[in-house]
C-alpha positions in Angstrom: -10.7 -5.8 -25.5 -13.2 -7.6 -23.4 -11.2 -8.6 -20.2 -13.3 -8.9 -17.1 -12.6 -9.5 -13.4 -14.9 -11.5 -11.1 -14.7 -12.1 -7.4 -16.1 -15.4 -6.1 -16.7 -17.0 -2.8 -15.2 -15.3 0.3 -13.2 -13.0 -2.0 -16.5 -11.4 -3.1 -16.5 -9.7 0.4 -13.1 -8.0 -0.1 -13.1 -4.3 0.7 -13.7 -2.1 -2.4 -10.1 -0.7 -2.2 -8.7 -4.2 -2.6 -10.9 -5.0 -5.6 -10.0 -1.6 -7.2 -6.2 -2.4 -6.9 -6.7 -5.8 -8.4 -8.6 -4.2 -11.3 -5.8 -1.6 -11.7 -3.2 -4.4 -12.0 -5.3 -6.3 -14.5 -5.9 -3.2 -16.5 -2.2 -2.7 -17.0 -2.1 -6.0 -19.1 -5.7 -6.1 -20.3 -4.9 -5.3 -24.0 -2.1 -7.9 -24.0 -4.4 -10.5 -22.5 -7.1 -9.7 -25.1 -4.5 -10.0 -27.9 -3.2 -13.3 -26.6 -6.8 -14.6 -26.5 -7.4 -13.6 -30.1 -9.8 -10.9 -29.1 -12.2 -13.4 -27.4 -13.7 -12.3 -24.0 -11.7 -13.3 -21.0 -12.9 -13.2 -17.4 -10.3 -13.6 -14.6 -12.0 -15.1 -11.6 -10.4 -14.4 -8.2 -11.2 -17.3 -6.0 -8.7 -16.9 -3.2 -6.4 -14.2 -1.9 -3.7 -14.7 0.6 -1.1 -12.3 1.9 1.2 -11.6 4.9 -0.7 -9.2 7.1 2.4 -7.8 8.7 3.8 -6.4 5.5 0.5 -5.9 3.6 -0.1 -2.8 1.6 -3.2 -2.6 -0.6 -1.3 -0.9 -3.4 0.8 -4.1 -3.7 -2.3 -5.9 -5.0 -2.1 -4.2 -8.3 1.5 -5.4 -8.8 0.6 -8.9 -7.6 -2.3 -9.1 -10.1 -0.1 -7.8 -13.0 2.6 -10.3 -12.2 0.1 -13.1 -11.9 -1.4 -12.2 -15.3 2.0 -12.0 -16.9 2.8 -15.5 -15.8 -0.6 -16.9 -16.5 -0.9 -15.5 -20.1 2.8 -15.7 -21.0 3.2 -11.9 -21.2 6.4 -9.9 -21.1 7.1 -8.5 -17.7 6.3 -4.8 -17.1 8.7 -2.7 -15.3 7.6 -1.7 -11.8 10.3 -0.3 -9.5 9.7 -0.5 -5.8 11.4 1.4 -3.0 10.7 1.9 0.6 9.8 5.4 1.9 11.1 5.3 5.5 9.4 8.6 6.4 6.0 7.3 5.4 6.9 3.7 6.4 5.5 2.4 3.1 6.6 0.8 -0.1 6.2 3.0 -3.2 5.6 1.4 -6.6 6.7 3.2 -9.8 5.0 1.9 -12.9 6.9 2.4 -16.3 
């Protein structure tokens, strides 16, 4: 299932942790993307990334990439529960 991820322009300078989370999110749906493309190679090119800095959490990038891919490729939505851990002051994402 040849599904690749490329970072272009200013996005190429993203911190490694950001890129890894985007890869993780795409990985959740890679097999489905490959199937929808008939097994042909697919490369997702990230050209731009915007987010609200006041609420930003790098772990959310995986969910954002997964949701984008679901919409872009017409895939079924994957269940991801989110909750807020007040003690840690962070959102927690639970993938199913």
